[in-house]
C-alpha positions as CSV (number, residue, x, y, z in Angstrom):
1,X,-32.9,-11.8,-70.5
2,X,-32.5,-15.5,-71.1
3,X,-31.8,-16.8,-67.6
4,X,-32.8,-20.1,-66.0
5,X,-34.5,-20.5,-62.6
6,X,-34.6,-24.0,-61.1
7,X,-35.8,-23.6,-57.5
8,X,-38.9,-25.4,-56.2
9,X,-40.4,-26.8,-59.3
10,X,-43.2,-29.4,-59.0
11,X,-44.0,-30.8,-62.4
12,X,-46.2,-33.6,-63.6
13,X,-45.3,-34.7,-67.1
14,X,-48.4,-34.9,-69.4
15,X,-46.9,-37.2,-72.0
16,X,-48.1,-35.4,-75.0
17,X,-45.7,-36.2,-77.9
18,X,-45.9,-33.6,-80.6
19,X,-44.7,-33.6,-84.3
20,X,-43.1,-37.0,-83.8
21,X,-40.3,-35.5,-81.6
22,X,-39.8,-35.6,-77.8
23,X,-41.9,-32.5,-77.1
24,X,-44.0,-32.7,-74.0
25,X,-46.5,-30.5,-72.3
26,X,-46.3,-30.3,-68.5
27,X,-48.4,-29.1,-65.6
28,X,-46.6,-26.6,-63.3
29,X,-47.8,-25.7,-59.8
30,X,-47.2,-22.0,-59.1
31,X,-45.0,-21.4,-56.0
32,X,-44.8,-18.3,-53.8
33,X,-42.6,-15.7,-55.4
34,X,-43.2,-17.1,-59.0
35,X,-44.0,-14.9,-61.9
36,X,-44.9,-15.8,-65.5
37,X,-41.5,-14.5,-66.6
38,X,-39.6,-16.7,-64.1
39,X,-41.6,-19.8,-65.2
40,X,-41.1,-18.9,-68.9
41,X,-37.4,-18.8,-68.5
42,X,-37.3,-22.2,-66.7
43,X,-39.2,-23.8,-69.6
44,X,-37.5,-21.8,-72.4
45,X,-40.7,-20.2,-73.6
46,X,-42.2,-16.7,-73.1
47,X,-44.9,-15.0,-71.1
48,X,-47.1,-14.4,-74.2
49,X,-47.2,-18.2,-74.8
50,X,-48.1,-19.0,-71.2
51,X,-50.9,-16.4,-71.2
52,X,-52.4,-17.8,-74.4
53,X,-52.0,-21.5,-73.5
54,X,-53.7,-21.0,-70.2
55,X,-56.2,-18.4,-71.4
56,X,-55.1,-15.9,-68.7
57,X,-56.6,-12.4,-68.5
58,X,-53.4,-10.8,-67.2
59,X,-49.9,-11.6,-65.9
60,X,-51.3,-12.2,-62.4
61,X,-50.8,-15.7,-61.0
62,X,-51.1,-17.1,-57.4
63,X,-49.5,-19.9,-55.4
64,X,-51.2,-23.3,-56.0
65,X,-52.5,-22.3,-59.4
66,X,-51.7,-24.9,-62.1
67,X,-50.4,-23.9,-65.5
68,X,-50.0,-25.8,-68.7
69,X,-46.4,-25.3,-69.9
70,X,-45.5,-26.0,-73.5
71,X,-42.4,-28.0,-74.5
72,X,-40.3,-28.4,-77.7
73,X,-38.6,-31.2,-79.5
74,X,-35.2,-31.2,-81.0
75,X,-34.1,-32.3,-84.4
76,X,-30.7,-33.2,-85.8
77,X,-30.2,-31.8,-89.3
78,X,-29.4,-34.4,-92.0
79,X,-26.9,-33.7,-94.8
80,X,-28.4,-31.7,-97.6
81,X,-31.5,-30.6,-95.6
82,X,-32.6,-27.0,-95.5
83,X,-34.8,-25.2,-93.0
84,X,-37.6,-25.3,-95.5
85,X,-37.3,-29.1,-95.8
86,X,-37.3,-29.5,-92.0
87,X,-40.3,-27.2,-91.6
88,X,-42.3,-29.4,-94.0
89,X,-41.2,-32.6,-92.2
90,X,-42.1,-31.3,-88.8
91,X,-45.4,-29.7,-89.7
92,X,-44.5,-26.1,-88.7
93,X,-44.2,-23.0,-90.8
94,X,-40.7,-21.9,-91.9
95,X,-41.2,-18.6,-90.0
96,X,-42.1,-20.5,-86.8
97,X,-39.0,-22.7,-87.1
98,X,-36.7,-19.8,-87.6
99,X,-38.2,-17.9,-84.7
100,X,-37.7,-21.0,-82.4
101,X,-34.0,-21.1,-83.3
102,X,-32.5,-17.6,-82.6
103,X,-29.1,-19.1,-82.3
104,X,-29.0,-19.7,-86.1
105,X,-27.7,-16.4,-87.5
106,X,-28.3,-17.4,-91.1
107,X,-31.3,-19.7,-91.7
108,X,-29.9,-20.4,-95.2
109,X,-26.8,-22.0,-93.7
110,X,-27.5,-25.2,-91.7
111,X,-25.3,-28.3,-91.6
112,X,-25.3,-32.0,-90.9
113,X,-25.6,-32.7,-87.2
114,X,-26.9,-29.2,-86.2
115,X,-29.5,-29.4,-83.5
116,X,-32.7,-27.4,-84.0
117,X,-35.5,-26.6,-81.7
118,X,-38.9,-27.8,-83.1
119,X,-41.7,-25.7,-81.5
120,X,-44.8,-27.5,-80.4
121,X,-48.4,-26.6,-81.2
122,X,-48.5,-23.7,-78.7
123,X,-45.6,-21.9,-80.3
124,X,-47.2,-22.3,-83.7
125,X,-50.5,-20.8,-82.3
126,X,-48.7,-17.8,-80.9
127,X,-47.2,-16.9,-84.3
128,X,-50.5,-17.5,-86.1
129,X,-52.4,-15.2,-83.8
130,X,-50.1,-12.2,-83.5
131,X,-52.0,-9.0,-82.3
132,X,-53.0,-6.3,-84.7
133,X,-50.5,-3.5,-85.2
134,X,-51.5,-0.3,-83.2
135,X,-50.3,3.1,-84.4
136,X,-48.6,4.9,-81.5
137,X,-49.8,8.4,-80.6
138,X,-46.3,10.0,-81.2
139,X,-42.8,9.3,-82.6
140,X,-44.3,7.4,-85.6
141,X,-41.6,8.7,-88.0
142,X,-38.8,6.7,-86.3
143,X,-36.9,3.7,-87.8
144,X,-36.3,0.3,-86.2
145,X,-32.9,0.3,-84.5
146,X,-31.7,-2.9,-86.2
147,X,-31.7,-3.6,-90.0
148,X,-34.1,-6.1,-91.3
149,X,-32.8,-9.7,-91.3
150,X,-30.1,-8.9,-88.6
151,X,-32.2,-9.8,-85.5
152,X,-34.5,-12.5,-84.2
153,X,-38.0,-11.9,-85.6
154,X,-41.1,-12.1,-83.4
155,X,-39.5,-10.4,-80.4
156,X,-41.9,-10.4,-77.5
157,X,-42.9,-7.6,-75.2
158,X,-40.9,-8.2,-72.0
159,X,-41.3,-4.6,-70.7
160,X,-42.2,-4.6,-66.9
161,X,-41.0,-8.2,-66.5
162,X,-39.1,-8.9,-63.2
163,X,-35.3,-8.7,-63.2
164,X,-33.2,-10.0,-60.5
165,X,-29.6,-8.9,-61.0
166,X,-28.4,-5.9,-58.9
167,X,-25.0,-4.8,-57.5
168,X,-25.9,-6.0,-54.0
169,X,-27.7,-9.2,-55.2
170,X,-31.0,-8.8,-53.5
171,X,-33.0,-6.3,-55.6
172,X,-36.1,-7.2,-57.7
173,X,-36.8,-4.6,-60.3
174,X,-39.0,-3.9,-63.3
175,X,-37.5,-4.3,-66.8
176,X,-37.8,-0.8,-68.3
177,X,-37.4,-1.7,-72.0
178,X,-37.7,-4.4,-74.7
179,X,-35.0,-6.8,-75.6
180,X,-34.2,-7.5,-79.3
181,X,-31.9,-10.5,-79.8
182,X,-29.2,-10.4,-82.4
183,X,-25.6,-11.6,-82.8
184,X,-22.8,-9.7,-81.0
185,X,-21.5,-6.9,-83.3
186,X,-24.8,-6.4,-85.2
187,X,-25.0,-2.6,-86.1
188,X,-27.4,-0.4,-84.1
189,X,-28.9,2.7,-85.7
190,X,-30.4,5.8,-84.1
191,X,-34.2,5.7,-84.3
192,X,-34.6,9.5,-84.6
193,X,-32.5,12.6,-84.7
194,X,-31.3,13.7,-81.3
195,X,-28.4,14.6,-79.0
196,X,-26.4,12.1,-76.8
197,X,-27.0,13.1,-73.2
198,X,-25.5,10.1,-71.5
199,X,-22.7,7.8,-72.7
200,X,-20.3,5.2,-71.2
201,X,-20.5,2.4,-68.7
202,X,-23.5,1.6,-66.5
203,X,-23.5,-1.5,-64.1
204,X,-26.9,-2.6,-65.3
205,X,-26.8,-1.5,-69.0
206,X,-23.1,-2.0,-69.7
207,X,-22.0,0.3,-72.6
208,X,-25.0,2.4,-73.2
209,X,-26.3,5.5,-74.9
210,X,-29.1,7.9,-73.9
211,X,-30.3,10.1,-76.8
212,X,-32.7,13.0,-76.2
213,X,-35.1,13.2,-79.2
214,X,-37.3,16.0,-78.1
215,X,-37.9,18.2,-75.0
216,X,-39.7,15.4,-73.1
217,X,-38.4,12.1,-74.5
218,X,-35.2,10.2,-74.4
219,X,-34.2,6.8,-76.0
220,X,-32.0,4.4,-74.2
221,X,-29.8,1.8,-76.0
222,X,-28.0,-0.7,-73.7
223,X,-25.7,-3.7,-73.5
224,X,-23.7,-2.5,-76.5
225,X,-20.5,-4.2,-77.6
226,X,-19.0,-0.9,-78.6
227,X,-19.8,2.5,-80.1
228,X,-19.5,3.9,-83.6
229,X,-16.8,6.4,-84.4
230,X,-17.4,9.9,-83.2
231,X,-20.0,9.0,-80.5
232,X,-19.6,11.1,-77.4
233,X,-21.7,13.1,-74.9
234,X,-23.2,16.1,-76.6
235,X,-22.9,14.7,-80.1
236,X,-25.8,15.3,-82.4
237,X,-27.0,12.2,-84.3
238,X,-29.4,11.8,-87.2
239,X,-32.1,9.2,-87.8
240,X,-30.5,6.1,-89.3
241,X,-27.0,7.0,-88.2
242,X,-24.8,4.1,-86.9
243,X,-24.3,4.6,-83.2
244,X,-23.0,1.2,-81.9
245,X,-23.1,-2.5,-82.0
246,X,-25.2,-5.2,-80.2
247,X,-23.4,-6.8,-77.3
248,X,-23.8,-8.5,-73.9
249,X,-22.2,-6.0,-71.6
250,X,-23.4,-5.1,-68.1
251,X,-24.5,-6.8,-64.9
252,X,-21.2,-5.9,-63.2
253,X,-18.2,-3.6,-63.1
254,X,-16.8,-2.0,-66.3
255,X,-15.9,-4.7,-68.8
256,X,-18.4,-7.3,-67.6
257,X,-20.0,-9.2,-70.5
258,X,-21.6,-12.5,-71.5
259,X,-23.9,-12.7,-68.4
260,X,-26.8,-13.1,-70.8
261,X,-27.5,-13.7,-74.5
262,X,-26.4,-10.8,-76.8
263,X,-29.2,-8.3,-77.5
264,X,-30.2,-4.7,-77.7
265,X,-32.1,-3.4,-74.8
266,X,-34.2,-0.4,-76.1
267,X,-36.0,1.9,-73.7
268,X,-38.1,5.1,-73.9
269,X,-38.2,7.6,-71.0
270,X,-40.4,10.6,-70.5
271,X,-38.9,13.5,-68.6
272,X,-42.2,15.1,-67.7
273,X,-43.8,15.6,-65.2
274,X,-41.0,13.4,-63.7
275,X,-38.6,10.8,-65.2
276,X,-40.4,7.5,-65.9
277,X,-40.2,4.7,-68.4
278,X,-42.7,4.1,-71.2
279,X,-43.5,0.7,-72.8
280,X,-41.6,0.9,-76.1
281,X,-43.1,-2.3,-77.7
282,X,-45.9,-0.7,-79.8
283,X,-43.4,1.9,-81.1
284,X,-40.9,-0.8,-82.1
285,X,-43.5,-2.9,-83.9
286,X,-44.7,0.2,-85.7
287,X,-41.2,1.1,-86.8
288,X,-40.5,-2.5,-87.7
289,X,-43.4,-2.7,-90.2
290,X,-42.0,0.3,-92.0
291,X,-38.8,-1.4,-93.0
């Protein structure tokens, strides 16, 4: 989730101007209760970037530790410029520039005065060194739940990151899925054949669907803006069938929305030997490359 945390930040500006913009790297001193996810949200970056920039072996950090935190510049589009023109001027790849600007639903349509984020050298390095694709042990015949070109590319693995919203306001929990950012109303498709076993409102997940795909596995689609026609508990669905639309529902009583950036939360749960979540990232990346 894209949320901003501002408490107790001690930062020393490093003064490294990058790509001719106002991007700066900073040194952050870790405080008690910090996590890489909290720090990444404060600085509008991601945990993968922080791990790479600081050459960390894991997500573990400790109070007093200093971290290099990347920054980004901004650029105001001039009349007649395209994303390609700007990528050449700023010295970043077109793919990196598009990834850094998920708010732009159509990269072919930019206009005079539009403000773009220009990623610094760290963001470029992350894209250039993406990990090798690993074939999952099962469920390899699924499809990606969003159509190609309708969502933000280079989504990161935020499974098991800390989440802070709860009904009583004091719960810290593990994120049990991966978030795929897209515009509100973007169609969502069933990854595999299955049967809807849960349907309707959930305070955390908003309008959500749980689909049983085999005797031991269920898929969870959350924060939907709405459902496709004919969707109900007990309904059988087929791979590739429209089941709903990306939204920003949840984090409150029925009808709550816009507490975070619109996205599809996708989770995988195993029901044996007991109910537990599974990291869906490798599955999503495998399905994505088959598009």
